[in-house]
C-alpha positions, 0 to 999 in steps of 0.5 A: 947708829943713833947714840943717845945720852943715857947718863953721865959717868958720875951717875953710875956706880961700879957694880950697880945698874941704873934704869933709863928710858930711851925711845920708850924702852927701859934700858939698864946701864951698868958700870961693871969691872970698869966697863959700861954696858946697856941691856934691856931692863926687864928679865924675861923670866918674870919681868924683874928690873935687871938694873936692880941686880948685882953685877960683876965679872961681866954679868948681872944677876936678876934680883928676883930669881938669880938668873944671870945674863952676860952684859956684853951680849945679853945671853941668858947664862942660867935658869930660870931665864930661858931667853936672852935680853937685848944688848946695846952698843955703848960709847963714852964721850966727855964723861957722858954715856951714850947708848944706841937703841936703834 
């Protein structure tokens, strides 16, 4: 595993996402219900930035068409999304959030 720094803990707001680019990939990093998550930032339905979606109860809602995704697994939970997004392992160390995009 090759964890890379994505953000500081202070950069993240409960219930909101932040877009970061790691190894050329747009990743959405979330602080949701006190836990940190990272998933691909592009909704497979129409390409919306999931980092702009509302998150709660371990899920993020696409800001364009309300598809929901499980933040831990990336699984699509309802239409209009028909496919999952990739989720990434996250670690927090010394107030920094690290994501393994390998």
